[in-house]
C-alpha positions as CSV (number, residue, x, y, z in Angstrom):
1,M,21.1,39.6,9.2
2,N,22.8,38.6,5.9
3,F,22.6,35.2,4.2
4,S,25.0,34.2,1.4
5,G,23.8,32.7,-1.8
6,D,25.8,29.6,-1.1
7,Q,24.0,29.1,2.2
8,I,20.6,29.4,0.5
9,E,21.5,27.1,-2.4
10,K,22.8,24.4,0.0
11,V,19.5,24.5,1.9
12,L,17.4,24.4,-1.3
13,D,19.4,21.5,-2.6
14,L,18.8,19.5,0.6
15,I,15.0,20.4,0.6
16,Y,14.6,19.1,-3.0
17,D,16.8,16.1,-2.4
18,A,14.5,15.1,0.5
19,A,11.6,14.8,-1.9
20,A,13.2,11.7,-3.4
21,E,15.0,10.5,-0.3
22,N,13.2,11.0,3.0
23,D,16.3,10.3,5.0
24,V,17.6,13.7,3.9
25,W,14.9,15.6,5.7
26,P,16.7,15.8,9.1
27,R,19.8,17.3,7.3
28,A,17.5,19.8,5.4
29,L,15.8,20.8,8.6
30,T,19.1,21.2,10.4
31,A,20.3,23.5,7.6
32,V,17.2,25.6,8.0
33,A,17.7,25.7,11.8
34,D,21.3,26.8,11.4
35,L,20.3,29.5,8.8
36,T,17.8,31.0,11.3
37,R,19.8,30.5,14.5
38,S,17.3,27.9,15.8
39,E,17.6,24.9,18.0
40,G,16.1,22.4,15.6
41,G,13.1,21.5,13.5
42,I,10.6,18.8,12.7
43,L,8.5,17.9,9.7
44,F,5.5,15.7,10.3
45,G,2.2,14.4,8.9
46,Q,-0.6,13.9,11.3
47,S,-4.4,13.8,12.0
48,L,-5.5,15.7,15.0
49,S,-8.9,14.1,15.1
50,A,-7.4,10.6,15.0
51,E,-4.6,11.9,17.3
52,R,-2.1,10.0,15.1
53,V,1.3,11.0,13.7
54,Y,1.9,9.2,10.4
55,F,5.5,10.2,9.8
56,D,8.0,12.7,11.3
57,F,11.5,13.8,10.5
58,N,13.4,15.2,13.5
59,A,16.4,17.5,13.4
60,R,18.1,18.0,16.8
61,L,14.9,18.0,18.8
62,S,14.4,15.6,21.8
63,E,12.9,12.3,20.8
64,E,11.7,11.8,24.3
65,C,9.8,15.1,24.1
66,N,8.5,14.1,20.7
67,R,7.0,10.9,22.2
68,A,5.4,13.0,24.9
69,Y,3.9,15.2,22.2
70,Q,2.5,12.2,20.3
71,E,1.2,10.4,23.4
72,R,-0.4,13.3,25.3
73,H,-0.1,16.7,23.6
74,M,-1.1,16.6,19.9
75,Q,-4.0,18.9,21.0
76,N,-2.1,22.0,22.1
77,P,-2.3,25.8,21.6
78,W,0.0,25.7,18.6
79,S,-1.6,22.8,16.8
80,R,-5.2,24.1,17.4
81,H,-4.1,27.6,16.0
82,M,-2.6,26.0,12.9
83,E,-5.5,23.6,12.2
84,N,-7.1,25.8,9.5
85,K,-4.3,28.0,8.5
86,P,-3.6,28.3,4.7
87,I,-1.0,26.1,3.1
88,G,2.4,27.9,2.9
89,R,1.8,30.7,5.3
90,L,4.4,31.3,8.0
91,V,2.8,31.5,11.5
92,I,4.9,32.7,14.4
93,S,4.0,30.9,17.6
94,D,3.6,34.2,19.6
95,E,0.6,34.9,17.3
96,A,-1.1,31.7,18.6
97,I,-0.4,32.3,22.3
98,P,2.0,34.6,24.2
99,L,5.0,32.9,25.8
100,A,3.8,33.9,29.3
101,E,0.5,32.2,28.7
102,L,2.1,29.2,27.1
103,R,4.3,28.6,30.1
104,S,1.2,27.7,32.2
105,T,0.3,24.7,30.0
106,T,1.3,21.1,30.6
107,F,2.3,21.1,26.9
108,Y,5.0,23.6,27.7
109,D,6.1,21.7,30.9
110,E,6.4,18.3,29.2
111,V,7.3,19.1,25.6
112,L,8.9,22.5,25.4
113,R,10.5,23.3,28.7
114,P,12.9,20.2,28.8
115,Q,14.3,21.5,25.4
116,E,14.3,25.2,26.5
117,V,12.1,25.9,23.5
118,G,9.8,28.9,23.7
119,H,9.2,30.1,20.1
120,N,8.3,28.3,16.9
121,G,7.9,29.1,13.2
122,M,5.2,27.0,11.7
123,I,4.1,26.3,8.1
124,A,1.3,24.0,6.9
125,L,2.8,22.3,3.8
126,A,0.0,20.0,2.6
127,A,-3.6,19.2,3.7
128,R,-6.2,16.8,2.7
129,E,-9.4,16.2,4.7
130,D,-8.2,15.6,8.2
131,F,-4.5,15.0,7.3
132,R,-2.0,17.8,7.4
133,A,1.8,17.9,6.8
134,A,3.6,20.7,8.6
135,F,7.0,22.2,9.3
136,N,8.1,23.6,12.6
137,I,11.4,25.3,13.4
138,C,12.0,25.9,17.1
139,R,13.8,28.6,18.9
140,S,15.0,28.7,22.5
141,V,13.7,31.1,25.1
142,R,17.2,32.5,25.4
143,R,17.4,33.5,21.7
144,G,13.9,35.0,21.7
145,P,11.5,35.4,18.8
146,F,12.5,35.2,15.1
147,D,13.6,38.6,13.8
148,A,12.2,40.1,10.6
149,D,15.0,38.8,8.4
150,E,14.7,35.3,9.7
151,Q,10.9,35.4,9.2
152,R,11.5,36.5,5.6
153,V,13.9,33.6,5.0
154,L,11.3,31.1,6.4
155,Q,8.6,32.6,4.3
156,W,10.8,32.5,1.2
157,L,11.6,28.9,1.8
158,S,7.9,28.0,2.3
159,P,6.9,27.4,-1.3
160,H,10.0,25.2,-1.8
161,L,9.1,23.2,1.3
162,C,5.6,22.8,0.0
163,R,6.7,21.7,-3.5
164,S,9.2,19.2,-2.0
165,V,6.6,17.6,0.2
166,T,4.1,17.4,-2.6
167,L,6.7,15.9,-4.9
168,G,7.7,13.5,-2.3
169,F,4.1,12.3,-1.8
170,R,3.9,11.7,-5.6
171,I,7.2,9.8,-5.7
172,D,6.2,7.7,-2.7
173,G,2.8,7.0,-4.2
174,Y,4.4,6.0,-7.5
175,L,6.8,3.6,-5.8
176,A,4.0,2.3,-3.7
177,M,1.9,1.6,-6.8
178,Q,4.9,-0.2,-8.4
179,Q,5.4,-2.2,-5.3
180,A,1.7,-3.0,-5.1
181,A,1.9,-4.4,-8.6
182,F,4.5,-6.9,-7.4
183,D,2.3,-7.6,-4.3
184,V,-0.5,-8.6,-6.7
185,L,1.9,-10.8,-8.6
186,D,2.9,-12.5,-5.4
187,R,-0.7,-13.3,-4.6
188,L,-1.4,-14.9,-8.0
189,A,-2.4,-18.6,-7.9
190,D,-0.4,-19.1,-11.1
191,G,3.4,-19.1,-11.0
192,V,4.9,-15.9,-12.5
193,I,8.6,-15.7,-13.4
194,V,10.5,-12.9,-15.0
195,L,13.8,-13.6,-16.9
196,D,16.5,-11.3,-18.0
197,R,18.2,-11.3,-21.4
198,K,20.5,-14.1,-20.4
199,A,17.5,-16.2,-19.2
200,R,18.4,-15.7,-15.5
201,V,15.5,-15.4,-13.0
202,L,14.9,-11.8,-12.0
203,F,11.6,-12.4,-10.1
204,A,9.6,-15.4,-9.1
205,N,6.3,-15.0,-7.2
206,S,5.4,-17.2,-4.2
207,T,3.6,-19.8,-6.3
208,A,6.6,-20.2,-8.6
209,R,8.9,-20.5,-5.6
210,R,6.6,-23.2,-4.2
211,M,6.7,-25.1,-7.5
212,A,10.5,-25.0,-7.2
213,E,10.4,-26.3,-3.7
214,E,8.1,-29.2,-4.9
215,G,10.6,-30.0,-7.6
216,T,8.4,-29.1,-10.6
217,L,10.4,-26.1,-11.7
218,R,14.0,-25.2,-11.3
219,L,14.8,-21.5,-10.7
220,Q,18.5,-21.6,-9.9
221,P,21.1,-21.4,-11.4
222,S,18.9,-21.2,-14.5
223,I,15.3,-21.8,-15.3
224,G,14.4,-25.4,-16.1
225,T,12.2,-28.4,-15.1
226,Y,12.8,-31.5,-13.1
227,S,12.1,-33.5,-16.3
228,P,15.0,-33.9,-18.8
229,A,12.4,-34.7,-21.4
230,H,10.6,-31.3,-21.0
231,S,13.5,-28.9,-20.3
232,P,14.6,-28.7,-24.0
233,R,11.1,-27.6,-25.0
234,L,11.0,-24.9,-22.3
235,N,14.5,-23.7,-23.3
236,E,13.3,-23.6,-27.0
237,L,10.4,-21.4,-26.1
238,I,12.6,-19.1,-23.9
239,R,15.1,-18.7,-26.8
240,A,12.4,-17.8,-29.2
241,A,11.0,-15.2,-26.8
242,L,14.4,-13.7,-26.3
243,Q,14.7,-13.3,-30.1
244,G,11.4,-11.4,-30.1
245,A,9.0,-14.1,-31.1
246,A,5.5,-14.0,-29.5
247,G,6.2,-17.1,-27.3
248,G,4.3,-20.3,-26.9
249,T,2.9,-22.9,-24.5
250,M,3.8,-26.4,-23.3
251,S,2.5,-28.9,-20.8
252,L,4.5,-30.3,-18.0
253,P,3.5,-33.1,-15.7
254,H,3.6,-32.3,-12.0
255,D,6.4,-34.2,-10.2
256,L,4.1,-35.2,-7.3
257,D,1.1,-36.7,-9.0
258,G,1.6,-36.4,-12.8
259,R,-1.2,-33.8,-13.3
260,L,-0.5,-31.5,-16.3
261,L,0.6,-28.0,-15.7
262,T,0.6,-25.4,-18.5
263,I,3.7,-23.2,-19.1
264,L,3.1,-20.1,-21.1
265,V,6.2,-18.2,-22.3
266,S,6.0,-14.6,-23.6
267,S,8.5,-11.9,-24.6
268,I,8.2,-8.6,-22.7
269,R,7.8,-5.5,-24.9
270,G,6.9,-1.9,-24.9
271,K,5.0,-0.5,-21.9
272,D,5.4,-3.7,-19.9
273,L,9.2,-3.5,-20.2
274,G,9.1,0.1,-19.1
275,R,6.9,-0.7,-16.1
276,L,9.1,-3.5,-14.9
277,S,12.2,-1.3,-15.3
278,D,10.6,1.5,-13.4
279,A,9.7,-0.9,-10.6
280,G,13.4,-1.9,-10.2
281,V,13.4,-5.0,-12.4
282,K,16.1,-4.1,-14.9
283,D,16.7,-6.0,-18.2
284,A,13.5,-7.9,-18.0
285,A,13.0,-9.8,-21.3
286,V,10.8,-12.9,-20.8
287,L,7.7,-13.6,-18.8
288,L,6.6,-17.1,-17.8
289,F,3.3,-18.3,-16.4
290,A,3.0,-21.7,-14.8
291,I,-0.7,-22.6,-14.5
292,D,-2.0,-25.4,-12.3
293,P,-5.7,-26.2,-13.0
294,A,-5.9,-27.8,-9.5
295,N,-5.4,-24.4,-7.9
296,R,-8.8,-23.3,-9.2
297,R,-10.4,-25.6,-6.6
298,S,-8.5,-23.9,-3.8
299,I,-10.2,-20.5,-4.3
300,P,-11.3,-19.2,-0.9
301,L,-15.1,-19.0,-0.8
302,R,-14.9,-15.5,0.8
303,Q,-13.1,-14.3,-2.4
304,I,-16.1,-15.5,-4.5
305,M,-18.6,-14.1,-2.1
306,D,-17.0,-10.7,-2.0
307,A,-16.6,-10.5,-5.8
308,Y,-20.3,-11.1,-6.6
309,G,-22.2,-10.7,-3.4
310,L,-23.0,-14.4,-3.1
311,T,-24.1,-16.2,0.0
312,H,-21.9,-18.9,1.5
313,A,-24.2,-21.6,0.1
314,E,-24.2,-20.0,-3.4
315,A,-20.5,-19.7,-3.4
316,R,-20.1,-23.4,-2.6
317,V,-22.4,-24.3,-5.5
318,A,-20.7,-21.8,-7.8
319,L,-17.3,-23.3,-7.1
320,A,-18.6,-26.8,-7.5
321,A,-20.4,-25.9,-10.8
322,S,-17.3,-24.4,-12.3
323,S,-15.6,-27.8,-12.2
324,G,-17.8,-29.0,-15.1
325,N,-19.6,-31.8,-13.1
326,T,-23.3,-32.4,-13.5
327,I,-25.9,-31.0,-11.1
328,I,-26.4,-34.5,-9.6
329,E,-22.6,-35.0,-9.1
330,N,-22.3,-31.6,-7.5
331,A,-25.3,-32.3,-5.3
332,Q,-23.7,-35.5,-4.1
333,S,-20.3,-33.9,-3.4
334,L,-22.0,-31.0,-1.5
335,G,-24.4,-33.2,0.4
336,L,-27.4,-31.3,-1.0
337,S,-30.5,-32.3,-3.1
338,P,-30.4,-31.6,-6.8
339,N,-33.3,-29.1,-6.4
340,T,-31.4,-27.2,-3.8
341,V,-28.3,-27.0,-6.1
342,K,-30.6,-25.8,-8.9
343,T,-32.1,-23.1,-6.7
344,H,-28.7,-21.8,-5.6
345,L,-27.4,-22.0,-9.1
346,R,-30.2,-19.7,-10.3
347,G,-29.2,-17.2,-7.7
348,V,-25.6,-17.4,-8.8
349,F,-26.4,-16.9,-12.5
350,A,-28.5,-13.8,-11.6
351,K,-25.8,-12.2,-9.5
352,T,-22.9,-13.0,-11.8
353,A,-24.8,-12.2,-15.0
354,T,-24.1,-15.6,-16.5
355,G,-26.5,-18.1,-18.0
356,R,-24.5,-21.3,-18.3
357,Q,-22.0,-23.3,-16.3
358,A,-19.3,-22.7,-18.9
359,E,-19.6,-18.9,-18.5
360,L,-19.6,-19.3,-14.7
361,A,-16.5,-21.5,-14.9
362,S,-14.7,-18.7,-16.9
363,L,-15.5,-16.2,-14.2
364,I,-14.4,-18.5,-11.4
365,T,-11.2,-19.2,-13.3
366,A,-10.5,-15.5,-13.6
367,I,-11.1,-15.0,-9.8
368,G,-8.9,-18.0,-9.1
369,G,-6.0,-16.2,-10.8
370,V,-5.6,-14.1,-7.7
371,R,-5.2,-15.6,-4.2
372,I,-5.9,-13.1,-1.4
373,G,-3.6,-13.7,1.5
374,D,-2.9,-17.3,2.4
375,T,-6.4,-18.4,3.3
376,D,-7.2,-22.0,2.5
377,S,-10.5,-22.7,0.7
378,E,-13.7,-23.5,2.6
379,H,-15.8,-26.4,1.4
């Protein structure tokens, strides 16, 4: 059987395009199936011990039969035979079990027979611990087993399939890490706003959006404050940052109760600019932090307990002590005796490697910068 160079190039282009765009995999698998006179193919990542399929890309195979496979037949003669096969090696299904014997299984009755599939070319593409990514190309009973030329084509494609899948994992992982960075920004208790070179808002985290809803900040059509007296100072700091200056800070009274917020404005340079651009935030130029000291008292106790292994009682005392109040004042607010507060405070100092309330307050402030989920504080 002869294969033209154009046919092979088309298949390779699709295989490598799929590394960056997963939606291309069905087209790539279809091209491989056409090249080898097969009914269709599937590429999937799964754990046999967990009996879970993490992803699959299907080309012309029955989705109903695929569901039957995932629900009842992940453990089957083909998958068990492939469990420890080397990465990149082509395995023909008849090596695993003869077709006559396969026909007596419920796997054949529920997954293969409805599709008239009787033969399979299988390649493990990646493996880590109990996870394996694999490629299957399926042939009908009518067409019979893969001939020698078709097997050579599949084996020749194998390293390209392996490289594409590995590259795809890296790209997906990179994008996930970039997205995770923005997930962290969205959990910050401080407001975070990214501006472009025209001082337009490119990104505002959930805290900044809440400040806008409360009327403290304005995000659209341009960045500003509710206070005409404070907006000029904010604009001045932004203009300076756009011109490459280091930036600066200002205070802003909260619209609801007059408490002072701190606004920190900074230009974005070097690696930070590259990271934001890679994450899809183009033309980022200025970064603003809106810091509300009152948020420090809304830190979930679980967050403090997890960070330093504190008990619930110790975390309550640590949070109270970080406010700067005296031991007697903290004892009254917590409904404890001063001696009990002192005892818990000694435990807190030991576990956090601090020796004074000022040091402890700095740690609590740092933890308070990140809010995990939407949990309210416990007091």
